[in-house]
C-alpha positions in Angstrom: 7.0 5.6 -2.7 4.1 4.6 -0.5 0.9 2.9 -1.4 -1.2 -0.2 -0.9 1.0 -3.3 -0.3 1.8 -4.7 -3.7 4.9 -6.3 -2.1 6.9 -6.0 -5.4 6.9 -2.3 -4.8 8.4 -2.8 -1.3 11.0 -5.2 -2.8 11.8 -2.6 -5.5 12.4 0.0 -2.8 14.8 -2.4 -1.0 16.7 -3.2 -4.2 17.4 0.4 -5.2 21.0 1.5 -5.7 23.1 3.1 -2.9 22.4 6.6 -4.0 18.6 6.1 -3.8 19.0 4.4 -0.4 21.0 7.3 0.8 18.1 9.6 -0.2 15.6 7.5 1.7 17.9 7.6 4.8 18.1 11.4 4.5 14.3 11.7 4.5 13.8 9.3 7.4 16.6 11.1 9.2 14.7 14.3 8.9 11.6 12.6 10.3 13.6 11.3 13.3 14.9 14.8 14.1 11.5 16.4 13.8 9.9 13.6 15.8 12.3 14.4 18.7 11.6 18.2 18.5 7.8 17.7 18.3 7.6 14.9 20.8 10.0 16.7 23.3 12.0 13.5 24.0 14.8 11.4 22.6 13.4 8.4 24.5 11.0 6.4 22.2 9.3 5.0 25.3 8.0 8.5 26.0 7.6 9.6 22.4 5.2 7.5 20.4 5.9 9.4 17.2 9.6 8.8 17.5 8.9 5.1 18.2 7.0 4.8 15.0 9.6 6.6 12.9 12.4 4.3 14.4 10.3 1.3 13.3 10.1 2.8 9.8 13.9 3.4 9.8 14.6 -0.2 10.8 12.1 -1.6 8.1 14.2 0.4 5.6 17.5 -1.2 7.0 18.8 2.1 8.4 21.9 1.3 10.6 21.4 1.7 14.3 24.2 4.3 14.6 22.6 6.4 11.8 19.3 6.2 13.7 20.9 7.3 16.9 22.8 10.2 15.2 19.6 11.6 13.7 17.8 11.3 17.0 20.5 13.3 18.7 20.4 15.8 15.9 16.8 16.6 16.9 18.1 18.3 20.1 20.5 20.5 18.1 18.9 21.1 14.7 17.5 24.7 14.7 15.7 24.3 11.4 12.0 25.1 11.6 10.4 22.4 9.5 6.7 22.6 8.4 4.5 19.7 7.4 2.7 20.7 4.2 0.5 18.4 2.1 -0.3 19.0 -1.6 -3.1 17.3 -3.6 -3.5 17.1 -7.3 -4.2 15.2 -10.5 -2.1 13.2 -12.8 -3.0 11.8 -16.2 -6.6 10.6 -16.8 -7.7 12.0 -13.4 -5.3 9.9 -11.3 -5.2 11.2 -7.7 -1.9 12.1 -6.1 -1.1 13.2 -2.5 2.3 14.7 -1.6 3.4 15.0 2.0 6.4 17.3 2.5 8.6 18.4 5.4 10.2 21.7 4.6 12.1 24.7 5.9 11.3 26.7 2.8 7.7 26.4 1.7 8.1 28.6 -1.4 10.8 26.3 -2.7 8.8 23.2 -2.0 5.6 24.6 -3.6 7.5 25.5 -6.7 9.1 22.1 -7.0 5.9 20.2 -6.4 4.0 22.3 -9.0 6.8 21.8 -11.5 6.6 18.0 -11.0 2.9 18.0 -11.7 3.2 20.3 -14.7 6.0 18.3 -16.3 3.8 15.2 -16.1 0.9 17.1 -17.7 -1.0 17.2 -14.3 -1.9 20.0 -11.9 -1.9 20.8 -8.3 -5.4 21.2 -6.9 -6.9 22.7 -3.7 -6.6 21.0 -0.3 -9.1 18.2 0.0 -9.6 17.7 -3.7 -8.4 14.1 -3.8 -7.8 13.1 -0.2 -11.4 11.9 0.2 -10.5 9.1 -2.2 -8.1 7.6 0.3 -8.3 6.1 3.7 -5.6 6.7 6.3 -4.5 3.4 7.7 -1.6 1.9 9.6 0.1 -0.6 7.3 2.5 -3.4 8.1 4.0 -5.7 5.5 5.8 -9.0 6.3 7.8 -10.9 3.8 6.8 -14.5 3.6 10.4 -15.5 3.0 11.4 -13.9 6.4 8.4 -15.4 8.3 8.0 -19.1 8.1 5.5 -19.7 10.9 1.8 -20.6 10.3 -0.2 -17.7 8.7 -3.2 -18.4 10.9 -1.1 -17.8 14.0 0.1 -14.5 12.6 -3.4 -13.5 11.7 -4.7 -14.2 15.2 -1.7 -12.4 16.8 -2.4 -9.4 14.6 -6.2 -9.3 15.2 -5.8 -9.9 18.9 -3.5 -6.9 19.1 -6.1 -4.7 17.5 -5.6 -5.0 13.7 -8.5 -4.2 11.5 -7.7 -6.6 8.7 -5.2 -9.3 7.7 -4.5 -9.9 4.0 -2.4 -12.6 2.4 -0.6 -11.8 -0.9 1.5 -14.1 -3.0 4.7 -13.2 -1.4 3.7 -11.2 1.7 1.2 -10.6 4.5 -0.4 -7.2 5.0 -1.8 -6.0 8.3 -4.0 -2.9 8.4 -4.9 -0.9 11.4 -6.6 2.4 12.3 -4.0 5.2 12.8 -4.8 5.2 16.5 -4.1 1.4 16.9 -1.0 1.3 14.6 1.6 1.8 17.4 0.1 -0.8 19.6 -0.2 -3.5 16.9 3.3 -2.8 15.5 4.9 -2.9 19.0 3.1 -6.2 19.7 4.5 -7.7 16.5 8.0 -6.4 17.4 7.8 -7.9 20.9 6.9 -11.2 19.2 10.0 -10.9 17.0 7.9 -10.7 13.7 10.1 -9.3 10.9 8.6 -6.3 9.1 9.7 -4.8 5.8 7.3 -1.9 5.9 5.6 -0.3 8.9 4.0 3.1 8.8 0.8 5.1 8.6 -0.2 5.5 5.0 -3.0 6.6 2.7 -4.7 3.7 0.8 -6.8 4.4 -2.3 -10.4 3.4 -2.1 -10.3 2.6 -5.9 -7.6 2.4 -8.5 -7.2 4.0 -11.9 -5.7 2.1 -14.8 -3.6 3.9 -17.5 -3.3 2.3 -20.9 -2.0 5.2 -23.1 1.8 5.3 -23.3 1.9 9.1 -22.9 -0.2 8.8 -19.7 2.1 6.2 -18.2 5.2 8.2 -19.2 3.7 11.4 -17.7 2.7 9.9 -14.4 6.1 8.2 -14.0 7.8 11.6 -14.7 5.8 13.3 -12.0 6.4 10.5 -9.5 10.2 10.4 -10.3 10.5 14.2 -9.8 8.7 14.1 -6.5 10.7 11.1 -5.2 13.9 13.0 -6.0 12.9 16.1 -4.1 14.5 16.1 -0.6 11.5 18.1 0.8 9.0 15.3 -0.2 8.5 12.6 2.4 5.7 10.5 1.0 3.7 10.3 -2.2 0.4 8.4 -2.4 -1.5 7.8 -5.7 -4.3 5.6 -7.0 -2.6 4.5 -10.2 -2.8 0.8 -10.6 0.8 0.2 -11.8 
């Protein structure tokens, strides 16, 4: 589940059971294969999209041999995947964006609609909620894994082209424009900065609080169903959990 820092969410992702981790690996594996097909190269030096997905895979602790296997699969996989984005509303007007990668758009559309319906929400028209989000490159660094001075990290990030540097209780968050994300991430990698999260994401401009038990239950139902769907790659929302 993607969203604005809140490093506890990142830690939660890392601490999921093996079955959930396997599902995350499957989704990233699909991204790796598609990045090879769309970028036309298995060499990340010549394929910036592949380079970014590899960074995402490493941030999620995907083994190197698994990364390599999925990259090689990109040359052989004959599936014709489509990127399709859905937008809609959850309880109390919460905004939800669902990015999918599918070889069967009818199946995916049905599953996404079902997830919204079961959470008492509804799928809207393209653009109905995306204006409430900003697309940003987002890099999160665990303070426990990085013990050097925070000012040094901030200057390194800003000098590389980052837009903003935020310090949370247990993490640092670096934000970039989508265009500058690869350069900033590569600069941090070259300086051996450990990253627990590194990808282009959608960050809400404002957040919605839910207080009613039914609303919280319903949005959790929608998010759980979407996360379980193999066609769903990323889900963004403006619910302040």
